[in-house]
Structures are given as structure tokens and as C-alpha cells.
C-alpha positions in Angstrom: -42.8 53.5 30.9 -42.4 55.4 27.7 -40.5 53.9 24.7 -37.6 56.4 25.3 -37.2 55.3 28.9 -37.3 51.6 27.9 -34.7 52.2 25.2 -32.4 54.0 27.6 -32.8 51.3 30.2 -32.0 48.6 27.7 -28.9 50.4 26.5 -27.7 50.9 30.0 -28.2 47.2 30.7 -26.2 46.2 27.6 -23.4 48.7 28.5 -23.3 47.3 32.1 -23.1 43.7 30.9 -20.4 44.6 28.4 -18.3 46.3 31.1 -18.7 43.3 33.4 -17.7 41.0 30.5 -14.6 43.1 29.8 -13.6 43.0 33.5 -14.0 39.2 33.7 -11.9 38.8 30.5 -9.3 41.2 31.8 -9.1 39.3 35.1 -8.8 36.0 33.3 -6.0 37.2 31.1 -4.1 38.7 34.1 -4.6 35.4 36.1 -3.3 33.2 33.3 -0.2 35.4 32.9 0.6 34.7 36.6 0.1 38.3 37.6 0.1 38.8 41.4 -3.1 39.3 43.3 -2.4 42.9 44.3 -1.5 43.9 40.7 -4.8 42.4 39.5 -6.7 44.5 42.1 -4.7 47.6 41.1 -5.4 47.1 37.3 -9.1 46.2 37.8 -9.5 49.3 40.0 -7.8 51.5 37.4 -10.2 50.0 34.8 -13.3 50.8 36.9 -12.0 54.4 37.5 -11.4 54.8 33.8 -15.0 53.6 33.0 -16.4 55.9 35.7 -14.5 58.9 34.3 -15.7 58.1 30.8 -19.3 57.8 32.0 -19.2 61.0 33.9 -17.7 62.8 30.9 -20.4 61.5 28.6 -23.1 62.4 31.2 -21.7 66.0 31.3 -21.8 66.3 27.5 -25.4 65.0 27.4 -26.8 67.7 29.8 
């Protein structure tokens, strides 16, 4: 692996862990505020969709 590939891989891992951490925190806050299970599923799904749209937009700008 070249240094550019290693740097890109490490940044991707850091971004992935950050998103997972945000999802766990979001879930915990929703759970402690007595939000219903289906609302939690809805909000978490919207969060994942928003992250995916952002990532696809960034990917499109980089090409």
C-alpha cells in the first residue's frame, strides 16, 4: 500500500467510527427521553440516509 492509500483508509475508518458513535449517542438520547421504538427506528433511518446522501455528494465532488 502507498502512503496515500493508507491515509485514505485511516480517514475512512475514523469517519466510520465517528458516525457509529453519533448513532449510539443519538439512540441513547432518544431512549432516555422515552421515545417510542418505531420513532427511534425512523429517526435513526433518517440519520443514515442523511449521512449516505452527504457521502454521495462528497464523492461526486471529488471525481
